C-alpha positions in Angstrom: 115.3 107.2 90.4 112.4 107.5 89.3 112.0 108.0 85.6 109.1 108.2 83.0 106.2 108.0 85.1 102.8 107.5 83.5 99.5 107.4 85.3 95.7 106.7 83.6 92.6 106.7 84.8 89.3 105.2 83.4 87.0 107.5 84.7 86.1 109.8 87.7 84.7 108.4 90.5 87.1 107.7 93.4 89.4 110.9 95.0 92.9 109.5 95.7 94.5 112.9 97.9 98.1 112.1 98.8 99.5 109.1 97.2 102.7 108.1 98.9 105.5 106.1 97.3 108.6 104.9 99.1 111.0 103.3 97.2 114.5 101.4 97.4 116.9 104.4 95.6 114.9 103.6 92.1 114.6 104.5 88.7 110.6 104.4 88.3 107.6 104.8 85.4 103.6 105.3 86.3 101.9 103.9 83.1 98.3 102.8 82.7 95.8 101.4 81.0 95.2 100.8 77.3 93.5 104.0 75.4 92.8 105.0 78.9 93.4 109.3 79.8 97.1 109.4 81.1 96.8 111.0 84.2 100.9 111.8 83.8 103.7 111.0 82.4 107.3 112.8 83.6 110.3 111.4 82.9 112.4 114.1 84.4 113.8 115.7 81.7 112.0 119.1 82.9 114.9 118.7 85.4 112.3 120.2 87.6 109.2 118.3 89.9 106.8 120.1 87.5 105.3 117.3 86.0 105.0 119.7 82.6 101.5 119.4 81.0 99.4 117.3 83.6 97.3 120.0 85.2 95.9 117.8 88.0 98.0 115.8 88.8 101.6 117.2 91.0 104.8 116.5 93.1 105.0 117.1 96.1 108.2 118.3 97.9 111.6 116.2 98.0 111.8 114.0 101.5 115.2 112.8 101.1 114.7 112.5 97.5 116.2 114.5 94.4 116.5 114.7 90.4 120.0 112.9 89.5 121.7 112.5 86.7 125.3 111.6 85.2 126.6 114.5 83.8 129.3 112.8 83.7 129.1 112.4 87.3 126.6 111.5 89.7 125.2 114.5 90.6 121.9 116.2 92.1 120.4 118.8 90.1 117.0 119.1 91.9 116.0 119.4 95.3 112.6 121.4 96.3 114.5 123.9 93.8 117.9 123.9 91.5 121.2 122.4 92.8 124.2 120.9 91.5 125.8 118.9 94.0 128.3 116.2 93.0 128.4 113.1 95.1 131.9 112.7 97.2 132.6 108.7 96.0 132.4 109.6 92.2 132.0 105.3 91.3 128.7 105.9 92.3 126.0 105.1 88.9 123.0 107.4 88.5 122.2 106.4 85.1 119.1 106.6 84.3 117.1 103.9 83.0 115.3 106.2 80.2 116.6 109.5 79.4 119.2 111.4 81.4 117.0 111.8 85.2 115.8 110.3 87.1 114.5 110.6 91.1 117.6 109.0 93.5 115.8 108.2 97.1 118.7 108.5 99.5 119.1 106.4 102.6 121.0 107.1 105.3 123.5 104.8 106.8 122.6 103.1 109.9 125.4 104.7 112.1 124.6 108.0 110.6 120.8 107.8 111.6 117.9 106.6 114.1 114.5 106.2 114.2 112.4 107.0 111.2 115.2 109.2 109.7 116.5 105.4 108.5 113.2 104.6 106.4 111.6 107.3 106.1 112.2 108.3 102.2 109.3 109.3 100.3 107.9 110.8 97.1 104.9 112.2 97.2 102.1 112.8 94.7 98.5 114.0 94.6 96.3 114.3 92.0 93.8 116.4 94.0 90.2 116.4 93.6 90.0 113.9 91.1 89.1 110.4 91.2 89.8 107.1 89.7 87.4 103.7 90.0 90.9 102.3 88.9 94.2 103.1 88.8 97.8 101.6 87.0 101.3 102.2 87.8 104.2 100.7 86.3 107.8 102.3 87.4 111.2 100.8 87.1 113.8 99.7 90.1 116.6 99.4 90.5 118.3 97.4 93.4 121.1 99.3 94.9 124.7 97.9 94.6 125.0 98.6 98.3 121.3 97.8 99.3 120.9 96.7 103.2 117.6 96.9 104.7 116.1 96.5 108.5 114.6 93.2 109.3 110.9 94.4 109.5 108.8 95.3 106.7 109.0 98.7 104.7 106.8 100.6 102.7 107.6 100.3 99.2 104.9 102.4 97.4 101.2 103.3 99.3 98.1 104.5 97.7 95.0 106.1 99.6 92.1 108.3 99.5 91.5 110.9 102.4 94.0 109.7 105.2 96.8 107.1 105.4 96.0 103.6 106.8 93.1 103.8 109.2 92.8 107.6 109.6 90.3 107.9 106.8 86.7 106.9 105.3 88.5 105.5 102.3 90.8 102.6 102.0 94.4 102.2 101.6 96.9 100.0 99.7 100.7 99.2 99.7 103.2 97.3 99.3 106.2 96.1 101.3 109.3 94.9 100.7 111.4 93.1 103.8 115.5 92.1 103.9 115.4 88.7 102.5 113.8 90.6 99.4 110.2 89.3 100.1 107.0 91.0 99.4 103.4 91.3 99.9 100.9 93.5 99.6 98.1 95.1 102.1 95.4 97.0 102.5 92.8 99.1 105.4 89.6 99.2 104.4 88.8 102.9 106.5 86.6 103.9 108.1 88.7 105.6 110.5 90.1 102.4 112.2 85.7 100.8 112.5 87.5 97.8 110.3 91.1 95.7 110.4 93.9 96.2 108.6 94.3 92.6 105.8 98.3 91.9 106.6 101.4 90.4 104.0 99.1 88.6 101.7 100.3 86.9 98.6 104.2 87.2 100.6 106.5 86.3 97.1 109.9 86.2 96.8 110.8 89.4 94.0 114.5 90.0 94.6 118.0 88.7 96.1 119.3 91.1 98.1 122.6 90.0 97.4 123.0 88.2 93.6 119.9 91.1 92.2 121.9 94.2 93.5 122.4 96.4 90.2 119.6 95.0 88.4 116.7 96.9 87.2 113.4 95.1 87.4 109.8 96.3 86.6 106.7 97.0 88.9 103.2 97.3 87.3 100.2 97.4 90.0 96.8 97.6 89.4 93.9 98.9 91.9 90.1 98.6 91.1 87.6 100.0 93.8 84.6 97.5 95.1 81.4 97.8 93.0 79.7 99.1 95.8 79.6 99.7 99.6 80.1 96.4 101.1 80.4 94.6 98.2 84.0 93.3 99.2 85.2 92.8 95.3 88.0 95.4 95.1 90.8 94.7 93.2 94.6 94.4 93.7 97.4 93.1 91.8 101.2 93.2 90.7 103.4 91.9 88.1 106.9 91.8 87.3 109.7 91.7 85.0 113.8 92.3 85.1 115.5 94.3 82.0 116.4 91.3 80.6 112.5 89.7 80.4 110.3 90.5 77.9 107.5 88.8 79.9 105.8 89.6 83.1 105.2 87.4 86.2 102.2 88.1 88.4 103.2 88.4 91.7 100.2 89.2 93.6 96.4 88.8 93.3 94.3 90.0 95.4 90.4 89.4 94.3 88.1 90.6 97.3 89.1 93.1 99.1 87.1 96.5 100.5 88.5 99.1 98.6 85.7 101.6 99.1 84.7 104.4 96.7 84.4 108.0 98.4 82.4 110.5 97.1 
């Protein structure tokens, strides 16, 4: 579930075209710096994917995602168009963290799908040709009551510029999670695969896959490009807190990454 989404910029510099976010079924909020321009703030209360009022931002097509609500039953109301799909299991809880609506990510049971269908659930967003040297995002994530994940790592969110991972000239950063609740950050400097990937940096226990089911946690991520090409002073930082906490804890910090500007 995604709700109350917000992104902010410092100034235009780097093109981030085709950002990819793949969550557990979550409620999400994207937010940014104090006194910075808001790129997008979307609580999905419009019951569609238009992100009203933010011309440079757009949500892309739903891929196993849908806007959902408790109406009063668990109901999906938008999936690439208006729908009204009440869940067969009325005990499912689609209550949003804020407001009435949120974005639902639906992962098929392992017995019902194979290969990429088990994991490839995503909601992409795009800022087109507008670029930013520093990006902040914040989102609320609900650990599903029936949480289960494959043994390997799964994308939690990823942000890239002109091409994903090694395929672009610009860099890619992402965060993965594993079935045991551990999460790590990763980046690829880009340049069409000519440089390697920094894998699984700062592995941290972020949630208990059993005890934390049904709980909401907030993730805040900061991404800063390097000051000049080759400076290797790009930054990625992540903070976390649970819904009953007022203070954040820093879970990941990389201060020497090659996160490149592209013009």
